N, CA, C and O of each residue as an XYZ file, in Angstrom:
780
protein
N       4.309     34.783      4.357
C       3.683     33.103      3.510
C       3.368     33.369      2.527
O       3.596     32.451      1.738
N       2.713     34.599      1.881
C       2.650     34.219      0.861
C       3.555     34.370     -0.821
O       3.160     33.978     -1.919
N       5.189     35.263     -0.374
C       5.726     34.402     -1.062
C       6.041     32.798     -0.424
O       5.321     32.009     -1.037
N       6.656     32.283      0.325
C       7.108     31.269      0.403
C       5.598     30.144     -0.355
O       5.865     28.972     -0.622
N       4.790     30.442     -0.498
C       3.265     30.003     -1.340
C       3.862     29.759     -2.812
O       3.934     28.802     -3.583
N       4.191     30.900     -2.813
C       4.276     31.156     -4.471
C       5.702     30.596     -4.430
O       5.436     29.624     -5.138
N       6.758     30.469     -4.213
C       7.913     29.767     -4.301
C       7.803     28.283     -4.307
O       8.481     27.580     -5.057
N       7.123     27.922     -3.642
C       6.351     26.723     -3.239
C       6.101     26.131     -4.857
O       6.798     25.304     -5.445
N       5.106     26.707     -5.268
C       4.288     26.618     -6.915
C       5.207     26.480     -8.022
O       4.831     25.991     -9.087
N       6.407     26.888     -7.832
C       6.496     27.290     -8.674
C       7.699     26.035     -8.716
O       7.964     25.429     -9.754
N       8.294     25.797     -7.543
C       9.486     24.511     -7.743
C       8.237     23.224     -8.509
O       8.515     22.356     -9.337
N       6.713     23.550     -7.804
C       5.941     22.379     -8.566
C       6.161     22.251    -10.228
O       6.665     21.387    -10.945
N       5.409     23.791    -10.521
C       5.922     23.642    -12.077
C       6.921     23.737    -12.585
O       6.638     24.047    -13.742
N       8.408     23.650    -12.455
C       9.403     23.700    -12.384
C      10.131     21.691    -12.384
O      10.989     21.199    -13.117
N       9.499     21.186    -11.507
C       9.706     20.333    -11.383
C       8.562     19.484    -12.399
O       8.596     18.281    -12.661
N       7.869     20.178    -12.727
C       7.151     19.056    -13.675
C       6.776     19.063    -15.262
O       5.774     18.897    -15.957
N       8.714     19.467    -15.502
C       9.315     20.178    -17.056
C       9.598     18.437    -17.049
O       9.404     17.461    -16.324
N      10.111     18.747    -18.205
C      10.834     17.315    -18.602
C      12.011     16.876    -17.764
O      11.824     15.723    -17.374
N      12.988     17.308    -17.407
C      13.625     17.024    -16.811
C      13.437     16.706    -15.370
O      14.395     16.446    -14.643
N      11.949     16.729    -14.868
C      11.463     16.191    -13.707
C       9.950     15.678    -13.528
O       9.360     15.401    -12.483
N       9.489     15.632    -14.884
C       8.571     14.701    -15.032
C       8.045     14.210    -14.066
O       8.983     13.573    -13.585
N       7.025     14.014    -13.295
C       6.531     12.824    -11.739
C       6.218     12.053    -11.843
O       6.257     11.543    -10.723
N       5.524     10.866    -13.027
C       6.070      9.790    -13.806
C       5.384      8.974    -12.407
O       5.552      7.757    -12.322
N       4.613      9.707    -11.333
C       4.574      8.674     -9.976
C       5.756      9.107     -8.873
O       5.959      9.020     -7.662
N       6.262      9.518     -9.814
C       7.749      9.760     -8.652
C       7.157     10.528     -7.888
O       6.539     11.220     -8.697
N       6.734     11.151     -6.246
C       6.050     12.380     -6.154
C       7.254     12.703     -6.356
O       8.094     11.804     -6.332
N       7.850     14.702     -6.723
C       8.891     14.992     -6.266
C       9.281     15.962     -4.459
O       8.647     16.863     -3.910
N      10.099     15.497     -4.186
C       9.583     16.418     -2.571
C       9.330     17.355     -2.514
O       8.925     17.668     -1.394
N       9.347     18.335     -3.421
C       8.489     20.053     -3.435
C       7.185     19.226     -3.418
O       6.504     19.716     -2.517
N       6.598     18.328     -3.920
C       5.121     18.303     -3.390
C       4.383     17.513     -2.176
O       3.200     17.343     -1.881
N       6.045     16.970     -1.410
C       5.612     16.308     -0.118
C       5.516     18.066      0.656
O       4.559     18.380      1.364
N       6.693     19.052      0.343
C       6.857     20.113      0.818
C       5.355     21.020      1.055
O       4.798     21.394      2.087
N       5.017     21.168     -0.333
C       3.113     21.579     -0.971
C       2.188     21.104      0.194
O       1.252     21.697      0.732
N       2.687     19.930      0.418
C       1.358     19.140      1.238
C       1.530     19.695      2.833
O       0.572     20.118      3.480
N       2.855     19.624      3.330
C       3.253     20.563      4.388
C       2.633     21.775      4.742
O       2.055     21.975      5.811
N       2.775     22.645      3.747
C       2.743     23.933      3.448
C       0.879     24.211      3.515
O       0.243     25.107      4.070
N       0.400     22.980      2.667
C      -1.180     23.842      2.948
C      -1.789     22.722      4.333
O      -2.979     22.729      4.649
N      -0.971     22.007      4.888
C      -1.951     21.832      6.008
C      -0.877     22.649      7.420
O      -0.639     22.153      8.521
N      -0.379     24.083      6.851
C       0.174     24.864      7.911
C      -0.787     25.515      7.882
O      -1.412     25.704      8.925
N      -1.209     26.068      6.659
C      -2.643     27.352      6.041
C      -3.957     26.752      6.852
O      -4.625     27.370      7.681
N      -4.151     25.424      6.414
C      -5.464     24.946      7.206
C      -5.131     25.425      8.477
O      -5.892     26.254      8.976
N      -4.014     25.018      9.177
C      -4.026     25.564     10.691
C      -4.612     27.114     11.214
O      -5.382     27.599     12.043
N      -3.662     27.524     10.099
C      -4.093     29.230     10.733
C      -5.045     29.663     10.369
O      -5.560     30.613     10.958
N      -5.525     29.177      9.413
C      -7.388     29.906      8.717
C      -8.482     30.250     10.049
O      -9.030     31.288     10.420
N      -8.490     29.201     10.420
C      -9.408     29.965     12.046
C      -9.142     30.770     12.729
O      -8.169     31.135     13.389
N     -10.881     31.282     12.382
C     -11.277     32.513     13.530
C     -11.215     32.092     14.829
O     -10.388     32.561     15.611
N     -12.292     30.953     15.242
C     -12.269     31.123     16.990
C     -11.914     29.131     17.172
O     -12.014     28.036     16.619
N     -11.469     29.854     18.376
C     -10.757     28.302     19.013
C     -11.165     27.095     19.291
O     -12.240     26.951     19.873
N     -10.630     26.342     19.041
C     -10.930     24.656     19.042
C     -12.074     24.452     20.431
O     -13.253     24.095     20.427
N     -11.222     24.818     21.487
C     -11.841     25.366     22.682
C     -13.048     25.343     23.086
O     -13.456     24.832     24.129
N     -14.014     26.217     21.802
C     -14.573     26.619     22.652
C     -16.365     25.819     21.537
O     -17.587     25.863     21.678
N     -15.072     25.033     20.257
C     -15.964     24.235     19.915
C     -16.558     22.676     20.337
O     -17.505     22.270     19.664
N     -15.977     21.703     21.543
C     -15.667     21.198     22.615
C     -17.080     20.287     21.973
O     -17.043     19.477     21.048
N     -18.083     20.634     22.640
C     -19.429     19.976     22.677
C     -19.883     19.327     20.873
O     -20.587     18.383     20.514
N     -19.247     20.153     20.251
C     -19.653     19.706     18.883
C     -18.873     18.461     18.230
O     -19.283     17.869     17.232
N     -17.455     18.077     19.068
C     -16.715     17.052     18.732
C     -17.091     15.574     18.024
O     -17.967     14.857     18.508
N     -16.489     15.278     17.076
C     -16.756     14.039     16.524
C     -16.542     13.467     15.939
O     -16.435     13.838     14.770
N     -16.271     11.868     16.364
C     -15.510     10.588     16.054
C     -15.797     10.428     15.022
O     -16.969     10.067     14.907
N     -15.003     10.572     13.701
C     -15.447     10.207     11.979
C     -15.015      9.041     11.194
O     -15.148      8.512     10.091
N     -14.113      8.847     12.943
C     -13.344      6.976     12.269
C     -12.716      7.245     10.760
O     -12.937      6.701      9.679
N     -11.879      8.269     11.140
C     -10.800      8.509      9.483
C     -10.407      6.450      9.643
O     -10.476      5.573     10.504
N     -10.073      6.571      8.430
C      -9.793      4.971      8.114
C      -8.219      4.687      8.234
O      -7.589      3.946      7.479
N      -7.758      5.321      9.190
C      -6.025      4.616      8.693
C      -6.211      3.741      8.347
O      -6.317      3.521      7.141
N      -6.358      2.671      9.441
C      -5.598      1.592      8.434
C      -5.654      0.955      7.205
O      -4.856      0.095      6.832
N      -6.804      1.469      6.442
C      -6.740      1.002      5.759
C      -6.218      1.806      3.897
O      -6.134      1.296      2.780
N      -6.019      3.016      4.344
C      -5.406      4.628      4.240
C      -3.945      4.849      4.643
O      -3.448      5.889      4.210
N      -3.278      4.170      5.288
C      -2.158      4.357      6.093
C      -0.797      4.550      5.075
O      -0.014      5.497      5.130
N      -0.738      3.516      4.232
C       0.036      3.259      3.293
C       1.061      2.009      3.672
O       1.990      2.028      2.864
N       1.220      0.791      4.754
C       1.440      0.576      4.972
C       1.289     -1.157      4.199
O       2.056     -2.119      4.162
N      -0.684     -0.792      3.437
C      -1.440     -2.024      3.333
C      -1.335     -1.843      2.361
O      -1.603     -2.935      1.858
N      -1.015     -0.898      1.253
C      -1.158     -0.877      0.179
C      -0.139     -0.387     -0.740
O       0.850      0.344     -0.690
N      -0.865     -1.178     -1.720
C       0.982     -1.046     -2.747
C       0.675     -0.036     -3.589
O      -0.359      0.612     -3.420
N       1.596      0.243     -4.673
C       2.077      2.218     -4.917
C       0.467      2.523     -5.665
O      -0.413      3.264     -5.227
N       0.448      1.869     -6.642
C      -0.688      2.309     -7.370
C      -2.113      2.818     -6.427
O      -2.472      3.992     -6.333
N      -2.667      1.869     -5.901
C      -3.648      2.394     -5.098
C      -3.240      2.832     -4.195
O      -4.085      2.907     -3.303
N      -1.925      3.334     -3.841
C      -1.995      4.518     -2.447
C      -2.079      5.750     -3.716
O      -2.317      6.907     -3.367
N      -1.941      5.537     -4.685
C      -1.948      6.848     -5.474
C      -3.479      7.281     -5.651
O      -3.930      8.419     -5.776
N      -4.020      6.293     -5.632
C      -5.322      6.190     -5.548
C      -6.340      6.236     -5.032
O      -7.516      6.212     -5.395
N      -5.187      6.394     -3.044
C      -6.104      7.122     -2.380
C      -5.524      8.259     -1.848
O      -6.191      9.108     -1.257
N      -4.201      8.345     -2.032
C      -3.870      9.999     -2.063
C      -4.865     11.136     -2.725
O      -5.419     12.098     -2.193
N      -4.887     10.483     -4.602
C      -5.954     11.594     -5.156
C      -7.372     11.909     -4.062
O      -7.747     12.947     -3.518
N      -7.864     10.644     -4.050
C      -8.923     10.894     -3.413
C      -8.622     11.079     -1.994
O      -9.336     10.184     -1.542
N      -8.057     11.621     -0.958
C      -7.716     11.941     -0.044
C      -7.993     13.748     -0.231
O      -8.915     14.435      0.208
N      -7.115     14.031     -0.837
C      -6.425     15.440     -1.473
C      -8.050     15.923     -2.072
O      -8.763     16.737     -1.484
N      -8.384     15.284     -3.239
C     -10.088     16.079     -4.159
C     -10.694     15.405     -2.673
O     -10.920     16.501     -2.161
N     -11.038     14.616     -1.817
C     -12.358     14.919     -0.885
C     -12.712     16.169     -0.102
O     -13.825     16.610      0.183
N     -10.626     16.972      0.385
C     -10.688     17.266      1.491
C     -11.217     19.190      0.302
O     -11.816     20.226      0.588
N     -10.530     18.649     -0.947
C     -10.719     19.973     -1.621
C     -12.364     20.416     -1.452
O     -12.890     21.294     -0.769
N     -12.843     19.557     -2.246
C     -14.826     19.558     -2.219
C     -15.100     19.319     -0.888
O     -16.088     18.593     -0.778
N     -14.556     19.683      0.290
C     -14.958     20.045      1.328
C     -14.472     21.300      2.120
O     -14.575     21.372      3.344
N     -13.946     22.261      1.359
C     -13.804     23.008      1.594
C     -15.352     23.853      1.492
O     -16.332     23.485      0.843
N     -15.213     25.162      2.398
C     -16.677     26.214      2.158
C     -16.193     27.306      0.971
O     -15.113     27.894      0.918
N     -17.253     27.390      0.095
C     -17.383     28.384     -0.411
C     -16.947     29.361     -0.267
O     -16.095     29.224      0.611
N     -17.002     31.074     -0.824
C     -16.957     32.543     -0.911
C     -18.197     32.352     -0.367
O     -17.958     32.746      0.775
N     -19.578     31.968     -0.355
C     -20.590     31.868     -0.180
C     -21.265     31.646      1.295
O     -22.374     32.058      1.635
N     -20.326     30.889      2.105
C     -20.450     29.726      3.216
C     -19.970     31.235      3.823
O     -19.282     32.211      3.523
N     -21.275     30.439      5.433
C     -21.163     32.056      6.474
C     -19.724     30.924      7.117
O     -19.968     30.684      8.299
N     -18.911     30.498      6.843
C     -18.393     30.354      7.980
C     -17.125     31.073      8.376
O     -16.503     31.493      7.400
N     -16.618     31.307      9.466
C     -15.381     32.729      9.287
C     -14.031     32.447      9.274
O     -13.235     33.097      9.953
N     -13.707     31.532      8.559
C     -12.061     31.548      8.704
C     -11.480     32.531      7.224
O     -12.079     33.171      6.360
N     -10.179     32.269      7.470
C      -9.539     33.256      6.567
C      -9.995     32.794      5.504
O     -10.144     31.596      5.263
N     -10.352     34.059      4.506
C     -10.280     33.171      2.892
C      -9.623     33.343      2.494
O      -9.498     32.523      1.584
N      -8.415     34.426      2.513
C      -7.289     35.111      1.124
C      -6.768     33.620      2.268
O      -7.296     32.645      1.733
N      -6.238     33.287      3.135
C      -5.876     31.362      3.277
C      -6.364     30.880      2.552
O      -5.584     30.582      1.648
N      -7.726     30.453      2.303
C      -8.759     29.450      2.095
C      -8.040     28.978      0.499
O      -7.579     27.899      0.126
N      -8.246     30.828     -0.482
C      -7.322     30.645     -1.705
C      -6.209     29.704     -1.724
O      -5.964     28.703     -2.397
N      -5.424     30.512     -0.501
C      -4.143     29.902     -0.997
C      -4.165     28.194     -0.808
O      -3.629     27.490     -1.665
N      -4.656     27.754      0.073
C      -5.134     26.491      0.117
C      -5.692     25.621     -0.778
O      -5.482     24.410     -0.831
N      -6.580     26.426     -1.648
C      -7.516     25.796     -3.075
C      -6.453     25.512     -4.100
O      -6.381     24.504     -4.804
N      -5.831     26.300     -4.089
C      -4.600     26.466     -5.237
C      -3.309     25.511     -4.883
O      -2.714     24.793     -5.687
N      -3.036     25.667     -3.562
C      -2.036     24.458     -3.639
C      -2.566     22.745     -3.929
O      -1.749     21.852     -4.152
N      -4.106     22.510     -3.872
C      -4.502     21.467     -3.494
C      -4.993     21.381     -4.645
O      -5.280     20.227     -4.959
N      -5.262     22.376     -5.615
C      -5.083     22.495     -7.154
C      -3.704     21.468     -7.362
O      -3.637     20.354     -7.882
N      -2.651     22.316     -6.739
C      -1.381     22.454     -8.121
C      -1.148     21.080     -7.796
O      -0.661     20.567     -8.803
N      -1.298     19.919     -6.537
C      -1.010     18.765     -6.319
C      -2.095     17.865     -6.464
O      -1.868     16.661     -6.342
N      -3.258     18.275     -6.709
C      -4.367     17.305     -7.730
C      -3.893     17.063     -9.080
O      -3.974     15.917     -9.520
N      -3.314     18.174     -9.933
C      -3.114     18.551    -11.188
C      -2.042     17.111    -11.749
O      -2.116     16.250    -12.625
N      -1.138     17.465    -10.730
C       0.224     16.277    -11.030
C      -0.212     15.049    -10.315
O       0.206     14.161    -11.058
N      -0.861     14.417     -9.219
C      -1.947     13.711     -9.007
C      -2.510     12.832    -10.743
O      -2.189     11.809    -11.347
N      -3.307     13.772    -10.918
C      -4.135     13.285    -12.266
C      -3.029     12.924    -13.080
O      -2.949     11.726    -13.352
N      -2.140     13.698    -13.540
C      -0.797     12.465    -14.701
C      -0.468     11.817    -13.828
O      -1.107     10.796    -14.082
N       0.211     11.553    -12.704
C       0.610     10.320    -12.123
C      -0.653      9.021    -12.230
O      -0.585      7.812    -12.449
N      -1.476      9.711    -12.032
C      -2.916      8.476    -12.119
C      -2.896      7.919    -13.612
O      -2.877      6.721    -13.895
N      -2.900      8.700    -14.289
C      -3.045      8.358    -15.870
C      -1.674      7.376    -16.346
O      -1.681      6.440    -17.146
N      -0.775      7.808    -15.740
C       0.789      7.171    -16.402
C       0.779      6.189    -16.133
O       1.060      5.211    -16.826
N       0.145      6.283    -14.065
C       0.080      4.554    -13.766
C      -0.235      3.874    -13.756
O       0.317      2.795    -13.543
N      -2.104      4.246    -14.145
C      -3.286      3.245    -13.715
C      -3.363      3.004    -14.890
O      -2.836      1.913    -15.109
N      -3.775      3.488    -15.830
C      -4.623      3.133    -17.206
C      -5.666      3.328    -16.565
O      -5.934      4.213    -15.752
N      -6.653      1.926    -17.190
C      -7.751      1.318    -17.534
C      -7.586      1.202    -15.901
O      -8.068      2.195    -15.355
N      -7.141      0.436    -15.162
C      -7.690      0.020    -13.423
C      -7.172      1.021    -13.039
O      -6.376      0.947    -12.103
N      -7.457      2.217    -13.625
C      -7.845      3.842    -12.210
C      -9.299      3.422    -12.174
O      -9.265      3.394    -10.944
N     -10.131      3.188    -12.353
C     -11.473      3.138    -12.436
C     -12.022      2.336    -11.428
O     -12.850      2.624    -10.563
N     -11.163      0.787    -11.778
C     -11.359     -0.075    -10.328
C     -10.511      0.339     -9.241
O     -10.831      0.082     -8.081
N      -9.272      1.067     -9.572
C      -8.934      0.590     -8.098
C      -9.448      2.216     -7.055
O      -8.798      2.557     -6.067
N     -10.854      3.103     -7.628
C     -11.378      4.033     -7.050
C     -12.207      3.356     -6.210
O     -12.749      4.004     -5.314
N     -12.446      2.057     -6.322
C     -14.299      1.456     -6.814
C     -13.716      0.933     -4.746
O     -14.209      1.292     -3.677
N     -12.262     -0.208     -5.126
C     -11.778     -0.591     -4.052
C     -11.752     -0.340     -2.318
O     -11.966      0.767     -1.825
N     -11.519     -1.293     -1.689
C     -11.202     -1.081     -0.095
C     -10.891      0.506      0.429
O     -11.684      1.128      1.135
N      -9.689      1.006     -0.011
C      -9.322      2.123      0.955
C      -9.782      3.823      0.198
O      -9.984      4.911      0.737
N      -9.815      3.338     -1.400
C     -10.561      4.248     -1.966
C     -11.758      4.662     -1.330
O     -12.047      5.765     -0.866
N     -12.665      3.201     -1.399
C     -14.705      3.196     -1.076
C     -14.474      3.986      0.467
O     -15.189      4.913      0.850
N     -13.373      3.434      1.219
C     -13.619      4.240      2.587
C     -13.388      5.366      2.794
O     -13.841      6.052      3.710
N     -12.608      5.694      1.907
C     -12.513      7.030      2.437
C     -13.578      8.044      1.395
O     -13.592      9.231      1.719
N     -14.319      7.711      0.372
C     -15.639      8.257      0.191
C     -16.341      8.455      1.124
O     -16.772      9.562      1.446
N     -16.680      6.806      2.017
C     -17.736      6.904      3.487
C     -17.482      7.484      4.209
O     -18.430      8.017      4.785
N     -16.083      7.816      4.715
C     -15.601      8.843      6.147
C     -15.992     10.258      5.596
O     -16.491     11.071      6.374
N     -15.754     10.625      4.102
C     -16.419     11.888      3.844
C     -17.528     12.428      3.338
O     -17.648     13.640      3.159
N     -18.611     11.388      3.012
C     -19.796     11.366      3.258
C     -20.245     11.684      4.881
O     -21.238     12.305      5.262
N     -19.185     11.052      5.695
C     -19.557     11.228      6.928
C     -19.670     12.536      7.272
O     -20.572     12.896      8.029
N     -18.842     13.334      6.800
C     -18.062     14.459      7.467
C     -19.299     15.398      6.612
O     -19.669     16.395      7.231
N     -19.826     15.204      5.524
C     -20.443     16.126      5.061
C     -22.152     16.082      5.512
O     -22.866     17.070      5.339
N     -22.793     14.501      6.242
C     -23.829     14.728      6.767
C     -23.736     15.302      7.598
O     -24.648     16.107      7.784
N     -22.494     15.256      8.706
C     -22.153     15.989      9.732
C     -22.687     17.434      9.636
O     -23.646     17.908     10.245
N     -21.740     18.135      8.604
C     -22.246     19.923      8.118
C     -23.499     19.866      8.365
O     -23.938     20.262      9.444
N     -24.679     19.112      6.923
C     -25.651     19.197      7.206
C     -27.148     19.162      8.528
O     -28.120     19.866      8.797
N     -26.529     17.900      9.015
C     -27.011     18.153     10.774
C     -27.329     19.416     10.925
O     -28.393     19.989     10.689
N     -25.568     20.113     11.652
C     -25.482     21.205     11.967
C     -25.589     21.792     11.265
O     -24.420     22.155     11.135
N     -26.378     22.548     10.197
C     -27.027     23.401      9.510
C     -25.515     24.363      9.069
O     -25.800     25.533      8.816
N     -24.137     24.063      8.960
C     -23.386     24.409      8.725
C     -22.960     25.738      9.444
O     -22.486     26.756      8.941
N     -23.225     25.487     10.621
C     -22.462     26.338     11.823
C     -21.090     26.399     11.629
O     -20.476     25.723     10.804
N     -20.237     27.847     12.986
C     -19.011     27.841     12.772
C     -17.349     26.609     13.366
O     -16.224     26.329     12.954
N     -18.301     26.264     14.568
C     -18.243     24.850     15.391
C     -18.214     23.775     15.090
O     -17.299     23.057     15.493
N     -19.409     23.198     14.112
C     -19.379     22.386     12.928
C     -17.895     22.882     11.918
O     -16.878     22.189     11.942
N     -17.970     23.829     11.293
C     -17.007     23.533     10.818
C     -15.548     23.762     11.471
O     -14.578     23.331     10.847
N     -15.421     24.190     12.268
C     -13.699     24.455     13.510
C     -13.462     22.723     13.521
O     -12.382     22.151     13.380
N     -14.786     22.100     13.727
C     -14.820     20.316     14.179
C     -14.004     19.641     12.316
O     -13.147     18.826     11.973
N     -14.594     20.247     11.892
C     -14.091     19.498     10.505
C     -12.695     19.927     10.135
O     -11.904     19.027      9.851
N     -12.224     21.355     10.094
C     -11.269     21.524     10.241
C     -10.206     21.205     10.779
O      -9.068     21.145     10.313
N     -10.661     20.963     11.954
C      -8.798     20.057     12.876
C      -9.437     18.357     12.110
O      -8.701     17.404     12.367
N     -10.345     18.129     11.493
C     -10.176     16.872     10.869
C      -9.620     17.253      9.699
O      -8.423     17.438      9.921
N      -9.870     17.458      8.594
C      -9.006     17.555      7.999
C      -7.491     18.260      7.621
O      -6.868     18.360      6.564
N      -7.172     18.770      9.257
C      -6.052     18.070      9.541
C      -5.079     17.185      9.457
O      -4.004     16.982      8.894
N      -6.257     16.459     10.651
C      -5.563     14.830     10.919
C      -5.565     14.172      9.140
O      -4.552     13.514      8.903
N      -6.357     14.266      8.192
C      -6.212     13.799      6.692
C      -5.178     14.278      6.247
O      -4.441     13.298      6.134
N      -4.443     15.457      5.802
C      -3.644     15.981      5.165
C      -2.515     15.375      6.221
O      -1.515     14.855      5.725
N      -2.677     15.439      7.948
C      -0.987     14.343      8.078
C      -0.862     13.612      7.644
O       0.306     13.411      7.312
N      -1.896     12.562      7.247
C      -1.922     11.201      6.456
C      -1.935     10.729      4.913
O      -1.648      9.690      4.319
N      -2.507     12.264      4.487
C      -1.908     12.658      3.375
C      -0.475     12.491      2.757
O      -0.052     11.923      1.751
N       0.491     13.712      4.459
C       2.042     14.394      4.110
C       2.494     12.344      4.283
O       2.876     11.658      3.335
N       2.320     11.924      5.472
C       2.743     10.076      5.876
C       3.044      9.515      4.272
O       4.179      9.274      3.861
N       1.817      9.363      3.471
C       1.328      8.566      2.619
C       2.163      8.682      1.299
O       2.327      7.767      0.491
N       2.811     10.326      1.182
C       3.060     10.774     -0.194
C       4.961     10.303      0.561
O       5.757      9.975     -0.319
N       5.279     10.301      1.399
C       6.829     10.221      2.195
C       7.291      9.076      1.428
O       8.316      8.910      0.766
N       6.131      8.199      1.712
C       6.709      6.466      1.151
C       6.120      6.661      0.062
O       6.562      7.795      0.246
N       5.548      6.711     -0.926
C       5.728      6.904     -2.329
C       6.873      7.288     -2.588
O       7.443      6.562     -3.403
N       7.661      8.451     -2.094
C       8.812      8.549     -2.616
C       9.638      7.850     -1.686
O      10.442      8.743     -1.419
N       9.832      7.303     -1.312
C      10.842      6.789     -0.702
C      10.504      5.061     -0.745
O      10.844      4.334      0.189
N       9.799      4.548     -1.954
C       9.138      3.294     -2.171
C       9.108      3.580     -3.685
O       8.605      4.546     -4.258
N       9.915      2.269     -4.325
C       9.710      2.188     -5.470
C       8.629      1.008     -5.186
O       8.495      0.327     -4.170
N       7.546      0.968     -6.998
C       7.036      0.067     -6.299
C       5.932     -0.193     -5.318
O       4.776      0.099     -5.625
N       6.291     -0.854     -3.871
C       4.916     -1.409     -3.089
C       5.514     -0.400     -2.229
O       6.574      0.160     -2.507
N       4.689     -0.123     -0.971
C       4.560      1.659     -0.639
C       4.257      0.554      1.137
O       3.995      1.031      2.241
N       4.417     -0.836      0.797
C       4.448     -1.224      2.166
C       5.565     -1.550      3.021
O       6.715     -1.729      2.620
N       5.188     -1.615      4.173
C       6.740     -1.155      4.419
C       7.185     -2.298      5.089
O       6.421     -2.926      5.821
N       8.591     -2.697      4.872
C       8.937     -3.863      5.199
C       9.013     -5.126      6.008
O       9.716     -6.062      5.627
């Protein structure tokens, strides 16, 4: 597993060179890294989600606003960046009492870091000064509210294991949306909206 992640990381690094500069045309390995990060997230739990059914909550993921079918490319990049950044920020630290596999957590953090660096470059090229304005519009703002709700939930539940498990499963749902959005960005120039 670690070897696979290392190989994916190398692909990301080498594809960012002069011949494969990102320039907002996300390379296929960016999508593969997202899939690998989703696998890591699915493997890091040490308790069964079935044990935590009483703690489930509908956080109301804003799928209609961020699924890529309603947004243009520049806005989709903003949404993708925001979602990955929020997932990264939501991950527990080493000082947390969460019982997740921290080796897998470190691998996930590394993968997210690489993706965010790629998107930072992409963001700067694609959006320039309009980037901060896009960050405060519809889909991105909806994501900020969504993740704020998750943070409040964890705080109310005193960051115990089952709420973290609920959040891990919710992050997997968010990650699936990032993969869909990245695939749409890869397959379309300009508009991400479906025909």
